[in-house]
C-alpha atoms as one frame of an Amber mdcrd trajectory, in Angstrom:
protein
 -32.196 -12.835 -47.937 -33.058 -13.743 -51.520 -32.221 -16.865 -53.493 -28.666
 -17.039 -54.683 -28.975 -15.674 -58.177 -25.341 -15.730 -59.234 -26.043 -18.779
 -61.410 -29.282 -17.605 -63.024 -27.843 -16.578 -66.344 -26.294 -13.327 -65.170
 -23.155 -12.618 -67.246 -19.938 -12.398 -65.263 -18.652  -8.953 -64.429 -16.250
  -7.449 -67.011 -12.555  -7.254 -66.205 -11.758  -4.823 -63.414 -10.319  -2.190
 -65.728 -13.668  -2.062 -67.597 -16.067  -2.129 -64.650 -16.281   1.555 -63.845
 -16.586   2.908 -67.362 -19.116   0.265 -68.429 -21.300   0.964 -65.393 -21.448
   4.712 -65.909 -22.167   4.237 -69.600 -25.293   2.302 -68.623 -26.608   4.796
 -66.074 -29.310   7.107 -67.448 -28.983   9.326 -64.369 -26.214  11.677 -63.453
 -26.035  10.045 -60.038 -22.697   8.711 -58.872 -22.740   5.851 -56.425 -21.934
   8.174 -53.522 -25.484   9.551 -53.563 -26.926   6.179 -52.830 -26.856   7.370
 -49.248 -26.683   4.703 -46.645 -27.881   2.149 -49.093 -24.537   1.810 -50.856
 -23.330  -0.667 -48.330 -23.551  -1.652 -44.746 -19.795  -1.235 -44.984 -20.171
   2.542 -44.698 -21.475   2.124 -41.146 -18.093   0.988 -39.931 -14.478   1.040
 -41.023 -14.681  -1.965 -43.280 -11.671  -1.433 -45.502  -9.772  -4.355 -44.040
 -12.897  -6.498 -44.089 -13.449  -5.655 -47.734  -9.974  -6.840 -48.629 -10.531
 -10.079 -46.772 -13.862 -10.593 -48.514 -12.282 -10.012 -51.902  -9.872 -12.857
 -51.278 -12.691 -15.264 -50.486 -15.273 -14.331 -53.158 -14.959 -15.817 -56.672
 -14.139 -13.286 -59.381 -17.500 -13.624 -61.140 -19.360 -12.833 -57.923 -17.335
  -9.845 -56.766 -19.071  -6.552 -56.351 -18.167  -3.652 -58.539 -16.200  -0.937
 -56.780 -15.837   2.722 -57.533 -13.991   5.583 -55.888 -16.014   8.128 -53.967
 -15.396  11.816 -53.563 -13.242  10.764 -50.612 -10.165   9.137 -52.149  -9.480
   7.004 -49.134 -12.885   5.308 -49.238 -14.166   2.505 -51.447 -17.840   2.381
 -52.364 -19.683  -0.905 -52.747 -22.380  -0.735 -55.401 -23.771  -4.215 -55.625
 -24.392  -6.799 -52.960 -22.509 -10.073 -53.129 -24.956 -12.941 -53.695 -24.796
 -14.681 -50.352 -24.992 -18.427 -49.888 -28.302 -19.567 -48.472 -26.871 -20.487
 -45.108 -25.377 -17.001 -44.660 -28.404 -14.951 -45.609 -29.934 -13.319 -42.549
 -30.329  -9.882 -41.053 -28.565  -8.022 -38.293 -28.336  -8.356 -35.373 -27.817
 -11.993 -34.507 -25.846 -14.399 -32.427 -24.149 -15.677 -35.561 -21.528 -14.112
 -37.740 -22.501 -11.150 -39.912 -22.784 -12.088 -43.588 -20.654  -9.117 -44.565
 -17.887  -9.286 -41.974 -15.212 -11.740 -40.927 -15.860 -13.086 -37.457 -12.940
 -11.261 -35.906 -14.271  -7.887 -37.124 -17.887  -8.219 -35.988 -19.011  -4.714
 -34.923 -20.999  -3.792 -31.880 -24.501  -3.268 -33.274 -26.159  -2.280 -30.044
 -25.257   1.412 -30.110 -27.047   4.330 -31.674 -26.335   5.439 -35.206 -23.458
   7.910 -34.986 -24.904  11.243 -36.092 -23.635  11.876 -39.594 -20.051  10.796
 -39.139 -20.202   7.247 -40.503 -22.027   8.046 -43.699 -19.821   8.182 -46.751
 -21.421  11.300 -48.160 -21.371  13.520 -45.069 -18.533  14.977 -43.072 -18.373
  14.299 -39.317 -20.475  16.586 -37.154 -20.136  16.347 -33.413 -23.506  16.468
 -31.676 -24.373  16.096 -28.018 -27.775  15.735 -26.451 -29.121  18.638 -24.393
 -28.859  18.520 -20.623 -32.141  17.850 -18.830 -32.697  19.913 -15.674 -36.305
  18.977 -14.990 -38.390  15.807 -14.876 -40.285  16.304 -18.136 -37.132  17.105
 -20.087 -35.451  14.007 -18.694 -38.428  11.897 -19.705 -38.192  13.259 -23.251
 -34.483  12.402 -23.368 -34.976   8.942 -21.900 -37.713   8.094 -24.383 -35.672
   9.392 -27.291 -32.606   7.383 -26.314 -34.639   4.218 -25.841 -36.616   4.528
 -29.078 -34.288   6.092 -31.633 -33.204   3.948 -34.551 -30.134   1.832 -33.822
 -27.313   0.800 -36.095 -28.666  -2.726 -36.299 -32.089  -1.422 -37.394 -30.556
   0.514 -40.258 -28.417  -2.471 -41.214 -31.548  -4.591 -41.632 -33.046  -2.056
 -44.010 -29.827  -1.641 -45.934 -29.326  -5.347 -46.451 -32.843  -5.679 -47.829
 -32.391  -2.635 -50.079 -29.155  -3.962 -51.527 -30.646  -7.378 -52.297 -33.827
  -5.880 -53.754 -31.869  -3.543 -55.989 -30.018  -6.491 -57.459 -33.256  -8.349
 -58.175 -35.078  -5.300 -59.582 -32.173  -4.544 -61.890 -32.936  -7.801 -63.691
 -36.154  -6.106 -64.860 -34.896  -2.513 -65.010 -31.130  -2.822 -65.534 -30.404
   0.906 -65.298 -32.473   1.624 -62.195 -31.226   2.517 -58.739 -32.976   1.885
 -55.430 -32.644   4.561 -52.761 -33.318   4.326 -49.044 -35.025   7.597 -48.110
 -37.225   9.113 -45.414 -36.885   8.664 -41.684 -34.362   5.844 -41.979 -31.815
   8.435 -43.098 -33.136  11.826 -42.021 -32.374  11.423 -38.319 -35.935  11.004
 -37.043 -36.431   7.238 -37.221 -37.409   5.057 -34.300 -36.701   1.379 -33.820
 -40.076   0.489 -35.335 -39.989   2.939 -38.249 -40.820   1.524 -41.667 -38.340
   1.686 -44.513 -39.026   3.990 -47.452 -37.554   3.121 -50.842 -37.451   5.183
 -54.026 -36.842   3.345 -57.278 -35.334   5.758 -59.803 -35.777   4.338 -63.285
 -34.878   7.352 -65.421 -33.916  10.990 -65.216 -37.177  12.332 -66.603 -40.341
  12.618 -64.481 -42.614   9.586 -64.413 -46.386   9.844 -64.735 -47.503   8.563
 -61.345 -51.001   7.564 -62.474 -49.920   5.466 -65.435 -46.228   4.731 -65.817
 -45.408   4.458 -62.119 -48.371   2.162 -61.492 -47.320  -0.076 -64.378 -43.756
  -0.304 -63.083 -44.979  -1.021 -59.565 -47.301  -3.734 -60.830 -44.261  -5.473
 -62.293 -42.429  -5.048 -58.987 -45.406  -6.462 -57.106 -45.470  -9.454 -59.449
 -41.744 -10.019 -58.860 -42.294  -9.927 -55.113 -45.310 -12.233 -55.300 -43.615
 -14.865 -57.430 -39.853 -15.144 -57.549 -39.302 -13.473 -54.159 -42.362 -14.830
 -52.354 -40.205 -16.827 -49.961 -38.604 -13.639 -48.714 -41.173 -10.901 -49.319
 -44.674 -11.121 -47.922 -47.868  -9.151 -48.371 -46.799  -7.097 -51.422 -49.661
  -4.732 -52.091 -50.002  -2.012 -54.726 -51.523   1.123 -53.216 -52.976   3.421
 -55.879 -52.449   6.729 -54.093 -51.441  10.068 -55.620 -47.917   8.728 -55.381
 -48.534   4.981 -55.757 -46.450   2.578 -53.708 -45.921  -1.099 -53.183 -46.160
  -1.980 -49.519 -44.454  -5.168 -48.399 -42.737  -6.869 -45.504 -39.298  -8.417
 -45.570 -39.636 -11.736 -43.748 -35.977 -11.847 -42.793 -35.558  -8.389 -41.307
 -39.261  -8.125 -40.332 -39.262  -4.530 -41.610 -42.256  -3.034 -43.398 -41.357
  -1.113 -46.553 -43.032   1.371 -48.907 -41.550   1.525 -52.402 -42.325   4.315
 -54.879 -41.081   5.110 -58.373 -39.187   8.309 -59.216 -40.617  10.339 -56.360
 -37.272  12.112 -56.230 -38.581  14.880 -53.965 -38.205  12.251 -51.245 -34.467
  12.177 -51.880 -34.256  15.959 -51.622 -36.321  16.302 -48.467 -34.423  13.464
 -46.795 -31.291  15.618 -46.816 -33.170  18.803 -45.921 -34.667  17.141 -42.850
 -31.364  15.516 -41.969 -29.778  18.968 -41.909 -32.504  20.290 -39.612 -32.072
  17.221 -37.400 -28.454  17.957 -36.634 -28.051  21.738 -36.613 -29.746  21.967
 -33.192 -29.559  19.228 -30.571 -33.110  19.628 -29.244 -34.739  18.832 -32.576
 -34.397  15.042 -32.766 -35.571  14.244 -29.213 -38.598  16.492 -29.627 -39.580
  15.020 -32.999 -39.186  11.392 -31.911 -41.295  11.896 -28.776 -44.052  13.687
 -30.699 -44.086  10.894 -33.294 -44.442   8.344 -30.494 -47.210  10.425 -28.912
 -49.109  10.633 -32.198 -48.771   6.902 -32.806 -49.964   6.061 -29.287 -53.054
   8.259 -29.785 -53.838   6.768 -33.219 -53.359   9.966 -35.197 -50.216   8.938
 -37.103 -51.591   6.907 -40.004 -52.334   8.535 -43.349 -54.041   5.370 -44.594
 -56.682   5.959 -41.920 -57.111   9.654 -42.593 -54.728  11.043 -39.978 -51.225
  12.542 -40.107 -48.254  10.875 -41.709 -44.889  11.074 -39.964 -43.480  13.495
 -42.523 -46.225  16.020 -41.756 -45.600  15.636 -38.028 -41.887  16.356 -38.500
 -42.684  19.458 -40.552 -45.117  20.592 -37.852 -42.394  20.365 -35.217 -39.848
  22.177 -37.385 -42.395  24.907 -38.152 -43.161  25.379 -34.454 -39.440  25.713
 -33.638 -39.081  28.268 -36.448 -41.960  30.446 -35.253 -41.027  30.904 -31.606
 -40.452  34.540 -30.530 -36.779  33.548 -30.355 -36.520  30.898 -33.082 -34.690
  27.645 -32.456 -34.491  26.858 -36.176 -34.111  29.054 -39.267 -35.451  28.490
 -42.758 -32.597  26.602 -44.341 -34.055  27.183 -47.796 -34.115  30.951 -47.276
 -30.704  31.134 -45.612 -29.003  28.745 -48.033 -31.010  28.913 -51.282 -28.176
  27.575 -53.398 -27.809  24.515 -51.143 -31.504  23.586 -51.260 -32.320  24.547
 -54.829 -35.173  22.210 -55.903 -33.612  21.990 -59.356 -30.212  20.890 -58.062
 -28.951  17.752 -59.750 -29.496  14.698 -57.603 -25.851  13.767 -57.495 -25.130
  16.995 -55.583 -27.922  16.764 -53.004 -26.015  14.514 -50.638 -23.254  17.088
 -50.209 -25.513  19.729 -48.707 -25.511  18.820 -44.975 -21.731  19.156 -44.747
 -21.960  22.793 -45.856 -24.475  23.964 -43.222 -23.091  25.064 -39.831 -24.917
  24.470 -36.528 -27.596  27.012 -35.726 -26.875  29.030 -32.593 -30.176  30.054
 -31.054 -30.541  32.451 -28.148 -33.571  30.455 -27.035 -32.550  28.312 -24.068
 -35.912  26.603 -23.505 -35.785  23.095 -22.102 -37.088  20.054 -23.942 -40.006
  19.899 -21.515 -40.975  23.526 -22.115 -40.689  23.062 -25.871 -42.884  19.980
 -25.763 -45.601  21.827 -23.865 -45.168  24.798 -26.202 -45.652  22.617 -29.268
 -49.078  21.465 -28.116 -50.039  24.950 -26.946 -49.128  26.436 -30.335 -51.290
  24.048 -32.318 -54.095  24.068 -29.711 -54.448  27.819 -29.245 -52.345  29.839
 -31.717 -52.237  28.280 -35.150 -55.215  29.143 -37.368 -56.101  25.837 -39.031
 -58.848  27.360 -41.168 -56.813  30.053 -42.859 -53.129  29.222 -42.467 -50.668
  26.803 -43.997 -47.606  25.403 -42.249 -44.520  26.390 -44.238 -41.056  25.256
 -43.194 -39.741  26.809 -46.402 -40.894  30.270 -45.269 -40.373  29.584 -41.542
 -43.817  30.978 -40.784 -47.518  30.357 -41.133 -48.711  31.690 -44.477 -52.193
  32.161 -45.941 -53.671  29.098 -47.567 -53.395  29.009 -51.345 -56.621  28.766
 -53.288 -55.653  25.844 -55.518 -57.408  22.492 -55.602 -54.541  20.997 -53.603
 -55.594  23.100 -50.618 -59.279  23.776 -51.045 -61.535  22.021 -48.535 -58.550
  20.497 -46.715 -58.562  20.506 -42.926 -54.786  20.567 -42.468 -52.364  22.242
 -44.854 -48.664  21.422 -44.561 -46.492  22.603 -47.434 -43.941  20.194 -48.868
 -40.751  22.297 -48.860 -39.686  21.449 -52.410 -42.686  20.760 -54.615 -45.307
  22.794 -52.725 -47.868  20.005 -52.365 -49.936  19.335 -49.248 -48.272  16.599
 -47.203 -51.326  16.350 -44.918 -53.889  15.840 -47.679 -54.858  12.473 -46.168
 -56.743  14.318 -43.426 -59.887  14.861 -45.484 -62.597  13.980 -42.964 -63.789
  16.458 -40.365 -64.151  13.684 -37.806 -60.465  12.769 -38.100 -59.414  16.413
 -38.009 -61.487  17.021 -34.880 -59.900  13.972 -33.273 -56.403  15.300 -34.013
 -57.208  18.732 -32.598 -58.831  17.192 -29.534 -55.762  15.084 -28.770 -53.507
  18.116 -29.147 -55.676  20.245 -26.858 -56.038  17.592 -24.170 -52.335  16.807
 -24.213 -51.434  20.473 -23.827 -53.705  20.899 -20.800 -52.418  17.738 -19.124
 -48.734  18.512 -19.671 -49.237  22.111 -18.609 -50.718  20.963 -15.292 -48.857
  17.720 -14.592 -45.504  18.213 -16.357 -45.222  14.436 -16.510 -45.053  12.613
 -19.839 -46.576   9.449 -18.379 -50.007  11.108 -18.267 -50.123  11.375 -22.071
 -47.644   8.696 -23.159 -46.998   5.744 -20.800 -43.218   5.526 -20.971 -42.834
   1.906 -19.917 -45.334   0.691 -22.502 -43.866   2.759 -25.303 -40.299   1.776
 -24.514 -41.235  -1.911 -24.492 -42.693  -1.545 -27.997 -40.055   0.936 -29.230
């Protein structure tokens, strides 16, 4: 993906017996490699232990990746991508051999991401999709299965993350690059962007000054040395500034922020919600597709970002007369403590059991109910959506909330995730789409009237 940099003055790795201790001495963060979520290695998607041994035999000593033991003694964690020869640098999937696997161990990349079980940091959780007994519910399931993120999609993002981390560490040697957001929280689609968090130090970073300066250096790196592989790097000076860019090889759009560690925390909170009840993911993915189709899923244009949409769905499922979801933060405060050290956050989902709801509503009924709730029941003028409290609560009076049309509380830091909706025209458009969709689904009970399935599935 990036130019082979193994010969650009980088000192050879220390002897094996020194690698682990030297690495942890450099890290400013108390973050072991196992937190690096899916981004540690594409190897964690499959059983690559044999492949890793074969690779070790074929890679020169000065180009081998450092390895450390995880919390699972039987598993090896890969922390740094092997610089790949030019002719072997491409993304998954492809008709040619994977750059990280011997030919005889090429995995099947056409299936869905196994829910939780193939990630190094989470224990296996068996999940099955709900049974659809009516047309609308079946349409929701079909759309979800066609559009949900696939293993190959995640592999593309991971390969880019691993290569970028190596390049960025030439500027910030002690930094770590995390893949966060929908790519890992269970709610991604095949066209979802990749979200990256660059953690440069343990202390908070001033987003207006320090983060912007760091991102300007990253943008310069992308525009110069990596210009053959990264296109359109753009520094966006938002409240949390980001560099937006596109990886030419994987064709994935990325947003990269600095030290916005709340994104690491909420990734695992949302991932827990995604898998404790099997109706959650299909409902969220379909509503995200609906919002995108109706042009109300773009914060840069004054509408809702995907994170706010997910929180809206979770809130709705929490506030039903017979709730389908609890407040995880209220039920398990020690597991979702916002001050918990980052290296412990990844362990949380394994500790939370499935939620057994007495509500047997179908996916179709829940979809209609979602639009009805926000069209006729939720008080936009006086209430705030709070997944943390599992209820609608009165709006705070702070500047973060004053004169805002939509208030969605971030579960950890209490900010407004929907602050981009600051024009009445855009707010009215969002409410109008919700109201019209509710009336149509209530009468027709056919998803095609509000979201043409064939068109959406073709785009995915």
